[in-house]
NUKE-6982 format. One record per residue (C-alpha): residue in one letter; x, y, z. Coordinates in Angstrom, 3 decimals, always signed. Layout:
REC   r          x          y          z
REC   A          X          Y          Z
...
//
This chain:
REC   r          x          y          z
REC   X    +67.484   -233.044    -73.150
REC   X    +66.844   -234.786    -70.923
REC   X    +65.501   -234.479    -70.110
REC   X    +66.648   -234.310    -70.812
REC   X    +68.468   -232.313    -70.550
REC   X    +73.240   -232.175    -67.305
REC   X    +74.680   -230.708    -64.185
REC   X    +78.398   -230.749    -64.918
REC   X    +79.245   -228.931    -68.150
REC   X    +81.705   -226.603    -69.828
REC   X    +81.228   -223.922    -72.423
REC   X    +83.398   -225.570    -75.022
REC   X    +83.051   -229.320    -74.705
REC   X    +79.592   -229.887    -76.112
REC   X    +78.487   -230.094    -79.726
REC   X    +76.328   -227.037    -79.482
REC   X    +78.905   -224.317    -79.333
REC   X    +77.390   -222.096    -81.945
REC   X    +77.551   -218.536    -83.194
REC   X    +77.105   -215.558    -80.884
REC   X    +73.603   -214.884    -79.649
REC   X    +71.414   -213.141    -82.184
REC   X    +68.134   -213.237    -80.296
REC   X    +68.878   -210.685    -77.602
REC   X    +69.548   -213.329    -74.961
REC   X    +72.752   -211.550    -73.972
REC   X    +70.627   -208.845    -72.376
REC   X    +69.045   -211.287    -69.901
REC   X    +70.897   -211.857    -66.580
REC   X    +72.532   -215.281    -66.420
REC   X    +70.637   -216.573    -63.343
REC   X    +67.301   -215.622    -64.911
REC   X    +68.296   -217.159    -68.233
REC   X    +69.338   -220.483    -66.741
REC   X    +66.437   -220.497    -64.290
REC   X    +64.039   -220.094    -67.200
REC   X    +65.747   -222.971    -68.993
REC   X    +65.463   -225.238    -65.947
REC   X    +61.809   -224.344    -65.468
REC   X    +61.169   -224.899    -69.180
REC   X    +62.589   -228.434    -69.027
REC   X    +60.419   -229.402    -66.090
REC   X    +57.286   -227.731    -67.445
REC   X    +57.757   -229.785    -70.600
REC   X    +58.075   -232.900    -68.449
REC   X    +54.972   -231.954    -66.481
REC   X    +52.910   -231.400    -69.636
REC   X    +54.098   -234.760    -70.960
REC   X    +53.135   -236.465    -67.699
REC   X    +49.636   -234.991    -67.887
REC   X    +49.279   -236.559    -71.332
REC   X    +50.194   -240.093    -70.249
REC   X    +46.530   -240.970    -69.809
REC   X    +45.973   -240.177    -73.503
REC   X    +49.310   -240.969    -75.140
REC   X    +51.753   -243.587    -73.813
REC   X    +55.109   -242.369    -72.541
REC   X    +56.948   -243.938    -75.488
REC   X    +54.724   -242.095    -77.939
REC   X    +55.354   -238.755    -76.267
REC   X    +59.078   -239.449    -76.237
REC   X    +58.986   -239.909    -79.993
REC   X    +56.977   -236.736    -80.522
REC   X    +59.343   -234.734    -78.311
REC   X    +62.470   -235.926    -80.078
REC   X    +61.051   -235.485    -83.572
REC   X    +59.844   -231.988    -82.696
REC   X    +63.276   -231.090    -81.323
REC   X    +65.025   -232.677    -84.310
REC   X    +62.884   -230.740    -86.792
REC   X    +63.321   -227.389    -85.033
REC   X    +67.071   -227.843    -84.543
REC   X    +67.297   -229.089    -88.131
REC   X    +65.643   -225.942    -89.429
REC   X    +68.149   -223.870    -87.481
REC   X    +71.227   -225.874    -88.449
REC   X    +70.396   -228.101    -91.413
REC   X    +73.124   -226.897    -93.799
REC   X    +76.027   -227.390    -91.359
REC   X    +74.670   -230.837    -90.512
REC   X    +74.468   -231.818    -94.188
REC   X    +78.006   -230.564    -94.778
REC   X    +79.195   -232.554    -91.767
REC   X    +77.572   -235.760    -93.054
REC   X    +79.064   -235.242    -96.503
REC   X    +82.462   -234.666    -94.929
REC   X    +82.228   -237.911    -92.957
REC   X    +81.334   -239.866    -96.098
REC   X    +83.953   -238.157    -98.262
REC   X    +86.727   -238.671    -95.692
REC   X    +85.450   -242.104    -94.694
REC   X    +85.643   -240.946    -91.102
REC   X    +83.705   -243.936    -89.826
REC   X    +84.949   -243.466    -86.272
REC   X    +83.367   -240.015    -86.232
REC   X    +80.168   -241.534    -87.592
REC   X    +80.203   -244.184    -84.877
REC   X    +80.656   -241.574    -82.147
REC   X    +77.762   -239.387    -83.290
REC   X    +75.576   -242.475    -83.820
REC   X    +76.319   -243.639    -80.271
REC   X    +75.603   -240.110    -79.040
REC   X    +72.228   -240.123    -80.784
REC   X    +71.320   -243.609    -79.544
REC   X    +72.235   -242.623    -75.994
REC   X    +70.130   -239.483    -76.288
REC   X    +67.176   -241.589    -77.397
REC   X    +67.609   -244.108    -74.568
REC   X    +67.953   -241.321    -72.000
REC   X    +64.732   -239.612    -73.074
REC   X    +62.815   -242.858    -73.429
REC   X    +63.878   -244.080    -69.980
REC   X    +63.163   -240.862    -68.081
REC   X    +59.676   -240.610    -69.621
REC   X    +59.005   -244.202    -68.574
REC   X    +60.079   -243.181    -65.070
REC   X    +57.823   -240.107    -65.139
REC   X    +54.879   -242.383    -65.926
REC   X    +55.461   -244.393    -62.736
REC   X    +57.032   -242.217    -60.029
REC   X    +56.816   -238.518    -59.094
REC   X    +58.720   -236.052    -61.237
REC   X    +61.023   -234.843    -58.468
REC   X    +62.093   -238.336    -57.463
REC   X    +62.763   -239.413    -61.049
REC   X    +64.928   -236.346    -61.742
REC   X    +66.735   -236.787    -58.421
REC   X    +67.709   -240.348    -59.331
REC   X    +68.633   -239.262    -62.866
REC   X    +71.081   -236.716    -61.447
REC   X    +73.254   -239.571    -60.214
REC   X    +74.554   -239.803    -63.806
REC   X    +76.275   -236.405    -64.061
REC   X    +77.267   -236.632    -60.392
REC   X    +79.112   -239.879    -61.126
REC   X    +80.922   -238.282    -64.085
REC   X    +81.965   -235.291    -61.970
REC   X    +83.280   -237.424    -59.128
REC   X    +85.020   -239.893    -61.463
REC   X    +86.872   -237.012    -63.129
REC   X    +88.095   -235.736    -59.782
REC   X    +91.031   -236.862    -57.674
REC   X    +90.020   -235.063    -54.492
REC   X    +89.221   -236.979    -51.328
REC   X    +86.379   -234.591    -50.497
REC   X    +84.427   -235.962    -53.449
REC   X    +83.954   -239.140    -51.435
REC   X    +81.783   -236.990    -49.176
REC   X    +79.554   -236.074    -52.103
REC   X    +79.241   -239.760    -53.044
REC   X    +78.255   -240.592    -49.476
REC   X    +75.747   -237.731    -49.396
REC   X    +74.163   -238.840    -52.668
REC   X    +74.035   -242.430    -51.399
REC   X    +72.328   -241.199    -48.232
REC   X    +69.757   -239.405    -50.369
REC   X    +68.990   -242.513    -52.400
REC   X    +68.804   -244.571    -49.214
REC   X    +66.323   -242.054    -47.824
REC   X    +64.202   -242.425    -50.949
REC   X    +64.162   -246.177    -50.454
REC   X    +63.405   -245.924    -46.743
REC   X    +60.668   -243.342    -47.219
REC   X    +59.129   -245.230    -50.106
REC   X    +58.378   -243.973    -53.590
REC   X    +54.765   -242.910    -53.942
REC   X    +53.428   -243.126    -57.499
REC   X    +51.436   -240.161    -58.750
REC   X    +47.908   -240.514    -60.083
REC   X    +47.963   -238.972    -63.529
REC   X    +44.577   -238.419    -65.092
REC   X    +43.134   -241.249    -63.005
REC   X    +45.793   -243.727    -64.092
REC   X    +48.599   -244.430    -61.668
REC   X    +50.959   -246.285    -63.934
REC   X    +49.312   -246.898    -67.263
REC   X    +49.422   -250.628    -66.597
REC   X    +47.705   -253.264    -64.522
REC   X    +50.841   -253.950    -62.518
REC   X    +50.681   -253.577    -58.729
REC   X    +51.749   -250.189    -57.438
REC   X    +54.916   -251.529    -55.805
REC   X    +55.995   -253.255    -59.005
REC   X    +55.293   -250.150    -61.076
REC   X    +57.275   -247.955    -58.680
REC   X    +60.238   -250.339    -58.760
REC   X    +60.098   -250.303    -62.568
REC   X    +60.039   -246.501    -62.489
REC   X    +63.124   -246.397    -60.285
REC   X    +64.928   -248.823    -62.621
REC   X    +64.071   -246.646    -65.630
REC   X    +65.341   -243.560    -63.763
REC   X    +68.619   -245.379    -63.059
REC   X    +68.904   -246.311    -66.746
REC   X    +68.343   -242.635    -67.587
REC   X    +71.094   -241.701    -65.121
REC   X    +73.542   -244.127    -66.759
REC   X    +72.551   -242.830    -70.195
REC   X    +73.055   -239.237    -69.011
REC   X    +76.580   -240.082    -67.887
REC   X    +77.338   -241.633    -71.285
REC   X    +75.666   -238.661    -72.979
REC   X    +78.052   -236.228    -71.285
REC   X    +81.111   -238.140    -72.457
REC   X    +79.804   -238.768    -75.977
REC   X    +78.670   -235.168    -76.386
REC   X    +82.158   -233.929    -75.569
REC   X    +83.624   -236.396    -78.070
REC   X    +81.092   -235.369    -80.716
REC   X    +81.904   -231.700    -80.130
REC   X    +85.550   -232.358    -80.911
REC   X    +84.661   -234.021    -84.213
REC   X    +81.831   -231.854    -85.591
REC   X    +81.725   -228.059    -85.907
REC   X    +79.084   -225.883    -84.283
REC   X    +75.743   -227.545    -83.629
REC   X    +76.060   -230.044    -86.504
REC   X    +76.791   -232.960    -84.175
REC   X    +73.758   -232.251    -82.003
REC   X    +71.441   -231.913    -85.018
REC   X    +72.607   -235.262    -86.388
REC   X    +72.398   -236.932    -82.969
REC   X    +68.898   -235.600    -82.327
REC   X    +67.684   -237.035    -85.635
REC   X    +69.255   -240.399    -84.768
REC   X    +67.624   -240.312    -81.329
REC   X    +64.219   -239.673    -82.910
REC   X    +64.705   -242.618    -85.268
REC   X    +65.787   -244.878    -82.385
REC   X    +62.589   -244.315    -80.382
REC   X    +60.203   -244.277    -83.363
REC   X    +59.432   -248.036    -83.382
REC   X    +58.464   -247.997    -79.686
REC   X    +56.514   -244.763    -80.155
REC   X    +54.485   -246.092    -83.086
REC   X    +53.951   -249.505    -81.497
REC   X    +52.637   -247.999    -78.264
REC   X    +50.561   -245.116    -79.575
REC   X    +49.781   -245.858    -83.240
REC   X    +47.455   -243.418    -84.977
REC   X    +46.974   -241.403    -81.800
REC   X    +50.246   -239.685    -82.666
REC   X    +48.639   -238.187    -85.775
REC   X    +45.905   -236.321    -83.927
REC   X    +46.381   -232.551    -84.355
REC   X    +46.090   -231.866    -80.622
REC   X    +48.663   -234.554    -79.836
REC   X    +51.031   -233.272    -82.518
REC   X    +50.696   -229.749    -81.147
REC   X    +51.413   -230.941    -77.626
REC   X    +54.435   -232.889    -78.860
REC   X    +55.788   -229.755    -80.536
REC   X    +55.301   -227.762    -77.335
REC   X    +57.076   -230.431    -75.288
REC   X    +59.956   -230.520    -77.763
REC   X    +60.358   -226.756    -77.571
REC   X    +60.054   -226.598    -73.782
REC   X    +62.174   -229.629    -72.940
REC   X    +64.872   -229.468    -75.605
REC   X    +65.127   -226.429    -77.861
REC   X    +64.569   -223.572    -75.378
REC   X    +66.706   -224.910    -72.502
REC   X    +69.465   -225.982    -74.895
REC   X    +69.708   -222.457    -76.295
REC   X    +69.484   -220.774    -72.895
REC   X    +72.088   -223.090    -71.366
REC   X    +74.552   -222.407    -74.167
REC   X    +74.199   -218.663    -73.685
REC   X    +74.666   -219.040    -69.918
REC   X    +77.761   -221.194    -70.431
REC   X    +79.367   -218.372    -72.414
REC   X    +79.257   -216.163    -69.339
REC   X    +79.792   -218.222    -66.195
REC   X    +82.397   -220.807    -65.125
REC   X    +81.424   -224.464    -65.437
REC   X    +81.441   -224.956    -61.666
REC   X    +78.972   -222.086    -61.161
REC   X    +76.790   -223.439    -63.943
REC   X    +76.848   -226.872    -62.310
REC   X    +75.839   -225.479    -58.927
REC   X    +72.882   -223.646    -60.444
REC   X    +71.831   -226.732    -62.398
REC   X    +71.865   -228.757    -59.184
REC   X    +68.584   -227.076    -58.257
REC   X    +66.797   -228.939    -61.040
REC   X    +65.504   -231.850    -58.874
REC   X    +63.842   -229.341    -56.540
REC   X    +62.277   -227.511    -59.488
REC   X    +61.043   -230.844    -60.848
REC   X    +59.493   -231.690    -57.484
REC   X    +57.749   -228.297    -57.317
REC   X    +56.391   -228.663    -60.855
REC   X    +55.097   -232.093    -59.848
REC   X    +53.325   -230.581    -56.854
REC   X    +51.783   -227.654    -58.767
REC   X    +51.072   -229.182    -62.170
REC   X    +50.456   -232.849    -61.319
REC   X    +49.217   -232.711    -57.720
REC   X    +52.091   -234.958    -56.690
REC   X    +53.416   -234.814    -53.168
REC   X    +56.641   -235.806    -51.440
REC   X    +57.038   -236.738    -47.794
REC   X    +59.504   -234.904    -45.541
REC   X    +62.095   -237.733    -45.838
REC   X    +61.735   -237.634    -49.627
REC   X    +62.340   -233.858    -49.664
REC   X    +65.410   -234.484    -47.489
REC   X    +66.578   -237.081    -50.014
REC   X    +66.197   -234.580    -52.843
REC   X    +68.159   -232.068    -50.774
REC   X    +70.989   -234.550    -50.225
REC   X    +71.387   -235.181    -53.946
REC   X    +71.205   -231.439    -54.703
REC   X    +73.938   -230.747    -52.142
REC   X    +76.084   -233.582    -53.511
REC   X    +75.697   -232.355    -57.093
REC   X    +76.475   -228.765    -56.108
REC   X    +79.525   -229.850    -54.133
REC   X    +80.854   -231.962    -56.983
REC   X    +80.259   -229.116    -59.445
REC   X    +82.019   -226.658    -57.156
REC   X    +85.177   -228.739    -57.293
REC   X    +84.840   -229.750    -60.918
REC   X    +86.503   -226.541    -62.113
REC   X    +86.976   -226.924    -65.824
REC   X    +85.747   -230.502    -66.132
REC   X    +84.087   -231.262    -69.442
REC   X    +80.344   -230.936    -69.540
REC   X    +77.520   -230.334    -71.948
REC   X    +74.020   -228.900    -72.185
REC   X    +71.077   -231.067    -71.384
REC   X    +69.186   -232.250    -74.392
//
């Protein structure tokens, strides 16, 4: 959900704690289930990146969120409607504000990370984005060793800066703009940092939403709000291109790969494994993103950049290992 979507989560904090699995997912081993979810997220990102030469990043963000909102709505529309009616009937405006903020944050997170994908390699963007959940994990801890994970993550980001961020050529267009490469790369890094901050807020708001709304109702409402939030930018950037059947089909595929499938698989995994184990496994996501970039987008990272990715992975895994039962939520 991102993309987005988080590395530090718990089985009960998020808004997606739903009914027991009815699709046979319980028969799939947890590592395979979560690994498939991680790969699904990054494949969706890779497909989106390949489309940037045809559809602007903002347009694809809108298609992804609307596709996810429609699919999740079909699966949980009645509980969501009951939840909205309950908020209105009880005049629980604070609950409404929380879920609205959750949805807005979800929209900003997805918009920002897609803008980053359009300018810098997939693996680097996801590595920077992981600073969000890492910050939440460390902030929730009172252990001195977590300072080591902060230092390791900082070293990774410093390595990225020292090694340079090399923009990928996607469909013959490096950035989708006439801006110099250095300026476009800097913009991509800034968008990835915004996505990281939004991811941190997303984790906190998702936990708060989960306490206020039953089952997946909060996520369904938030996803619809997120889609509405990015719609003006999507329409302004892409216009009628969004109505092409091939583009609509691709948007649906991206929504399923990047949001619906991983969300469902992560929830099932969270029912079986401790949050710290889940967080350690999720810490591999930047490496998976980098590999998808290499295979699907012909992107390449230098040795120092791979070392930087490794530093952030190690920092995220270390923070997750000590997080214990810290609150966390599935990536959207």
